[in-house]
Residue frames relative to the residue before (quaternion, step in Angstrom):
aa qw qx qy qz dx dy dz
M 1.0000 0.0000 0.0000 0.0000 0.00 0.00 0.00
K 0.2729 -0.7339 0.5873 0.2050 3.64 -0.64 0.86
M 0.2839 -0.7320 0.5944 0.1738 3.32 -1.38 0.65
T 0.1309 0.8056 -0.5536 0.1656 3.48 -0.32 1.31
E 0.3111 -0.7409 0.5604 0.2007 3.54 -1.27 0.35
E 0.0568 0.7733 -0.6269 0.0760 3.42 -0.60 1.17
A 0.5450 -0.6395 0.4471 0.3068 3.55 -1.23 0.54
P 0.3240 -0.7501 0.5258 0.2366 3.64 -0.52 1.07
V 0.3990 -0.6658 0.5744 0.2601 3.47 -1.41 0.41
K 0.7671 0.1250 -0.0299 0.6285 3.53 1.25 -0.53
S 0.1033 -0.7909 0.6025 0.0276 3.39 -1.27 0.74
I 0.0336 -0.8016 0.5948 0.0504 3.58 -0.94 0.74
D 0.3213 -0.7456 0.5629 0.1550 3.46 -1.27 0.62
C 0.0510 -0.8171 0.5737 -0.0225 3.60 -0.43 1.26
T 0.3251 0.7184 -0.5584 0.2576 3.67 1.08 0.37
G 0.8139 0.2483 -0.2687 0.4512 3.40 -1.23 0.79
L 0.5756 0.5356 -0.3816 0.4860 3.60 1.40 0.19
Y 0.1843 -0.8040 0.5573 0.0950 3.77 -0.94 0.61
C 0.6775 -0.5074 0.3207 0.4251 3.55 -0.97 0.59
P 0.6309 -0.1569 -0.7595 -0.0249 1.56 -1.85 1.47
Q 0.4297 0.7747 -0.4174 0.2024 3.63 1.16 -0.01
P 0.5964 0.5223 -0.3978 0.4618 3.66 1.04 -0.49
I 0.6104 0.5340 -0.3642 0.4578 3.68 1.07 -0.83
F 0.6293 0.4935 -0.3323 0.5000 3.79 0.91 -0.86
E 0.6666 0.4872 -0.3379 0.4517 3.78 0.82 -0.77
V 0.6951 0.4527 -0.3057 0.4673 3.59 0.70 -0.88
K 0.6416 0.5324 -0.3405 0.4346 3.59 0.93 -0.79
K 0.6445 0.5124 -0.3045 0.4788 3.56 1.11 -0.79
A 0.7398 0.4467 -0.2704 0.4242 3.46 0.80 -1.13
I 0.5723 0.5969 -0.3784 0.4159 3.67 0.99 -0.74
N 0.6961 0.4788 -0.2861 0.4520 3.64 0.93 -0.75
T 0.6177 0.4752 -0.3941 0.4870 3.68 1.29 0.14
V 0.6638 0.4560 -0.3558 0.4742 3.63 1.02 0.06
E 0.5651 -0.6016 0.4510 0.3397 3.50 -1.17 0.59
I 0.6103 -0.5142 0.4444 0.4070 3.62 -1.36 0.50
G 0.7410 0.3335 -0.2763 0.5132 3.59 -0.93 1.00
E 0.6477 0.5273 -0.3489 0.4252 3.56 0.97 -0.49
V 0.3776 -0.7302 0.5174 0.2378 3.62 -1.19 0.43
L 0.2493 -0.7384 0.6192 0.0965 3.54 -1.19 0.80
E 0.1835 -0.7782 0.5934 0.0924 3.59 -0.91 0.78
M 0.0134 0.8038 -0.5937 0.0342 3.53 -0.86 0.90
F 0.1847 -0.7401 0.6396 0.0955 3.63 -0.99 0.81
A 0.0377 0.7681 -0.6355 0.0685 3.63 -1.03 0.96
D 0.1372 -0.7420 0.6435 0.1286 3.72 -1.24 0.25
D 0.3826 0.6775 -0.5334 0.3320 3.59 1.07 0.35
P 0.5394 -0.6658 0.4269 0.2889 3.77 -0.67 0.90
G 0.7144 0.4496 -0.2078 0.4942 3.45 1.21 -0.84
A 0.4161 0.7812 -0.4019 0.2348 3.48 1.32 -0.26
E 0.6536 0.5451 -0.2874 0.4394 3.61 0.95 -0.89
E 0.6761 0.4172 -0.2834 0.5372 3.62 0.84 -0.80
D 0.6473 0.5438 -0.3014 0.4409 3.66 0.85 -0.88
M 0.7330 0.3993 -0.2612 0.4849 3.57 0.86 -0.79
K 0.5820 0.5528 -0.3815 0.4584 3.61 1.14 -0.33
R 0.6257 0.5333 -0.2720 0.5001 3.55 1.18 -0.93
F 0.6276 0.5441 -0.3101 0.4625 3.55 0.96 -0.99
A 0.7015 0.4641 -0.2936 0.4542 3.65 0.63 -1.16
K 0.6425 0.4983 -0.3287 0.4804 3.61 0.86 -0.81
R 0.7172 0.5060 -0.2525 0.4071 3.56 0.67 -1.01
M 0.7499 0.3913 -0.1751 0.5039 3.51 1.14 -0.93
G 0.5226 -0.6833 0.3902 0.3282 3.57 1.36 -0.08
H 0.5131 0.5976 -0.4399 0.4315 3.60 1.21 0.52
E 0.4647 -0.6383 0.5396 0.2923 3.56 -1.42 0.29
L 0.2689 -0.6928 0.6549 0.1374 3.56 -1.03 0.93
L 0.1740 -0.8225 0.5360 0.0766 3.62 -0.18 1.24
L 0.8451 0.0431 0.0569 0.5298 3.57 0.76 -0.87
V 0.0016 0.7232 -0.6905 -0.0110 3.57 -1.07 0.71
E 0.0318 -0.8292 0.5440 -0.1242 3.58 -0.31 1.45
H 0.2249 -0.7802 0.5701 0.1255 3.64 -0.43 1.10
Q 0.1729 -0.8070 0.5644 0.0169 3.53 -0.72 1.19
E 0.6901 -0.4068 0.3668 0.4731 3.52 -1.30 -0.15
Y 0.8393 0.2460 -0.1856 0.4479 3.56 -1.49 0.44
G 0.6375 -0.6062 0.3108 0.3599 3.52 1.09 0.59
V 0.4686 0.6557 -0.4480 0.3870 3.49 1.31 0.59
I 0.1915 -0.7798 0.5915 0.0729 3.53 -1.02 0.94
R 0.2287 -0.7696 0.5866 0.1067 3.52 -0.94 1.10
F 0.1361 -0.7872 0.6005 0.0353 3.54 -0.95 1.03
L 0.1086 -0.7373 0.6574 0.1111 3.46 -1.31 0.52
F 0.0618 -0.7847 0.6168 0.0102 3.53 -0.75 1.03
R 0.2072 -0.6987 0.6679 0.1508 3.62 -1.21 0.77
R 0.3742 -0.6666 0.6055 0.2215 3.53 -1.02 1.10
L 0.0827 -0.7917 0.6034 0.0485 3.59 -0.91 1.02
K 0.8103 0.1506 -0.1026 0.5569 3.74 1.10 -0.15
């Protein structure tokens, strides 16, 4: 996975949500952006990093960035590929 910074066209906040809710929210949100565009998501579920890696691989999207921030928050950038 390459770590790159691209401007997201949409951002969703999944902090306070636990598996499987962040997966449902990303799946719903990524379908609202165009193919090739970037979705940003924030989560604090300890399992979110592994869940999002599996989600991106399974759904055929590119996980561009996993960035650990303060207070246990993780920032994700996904590129919609299909």
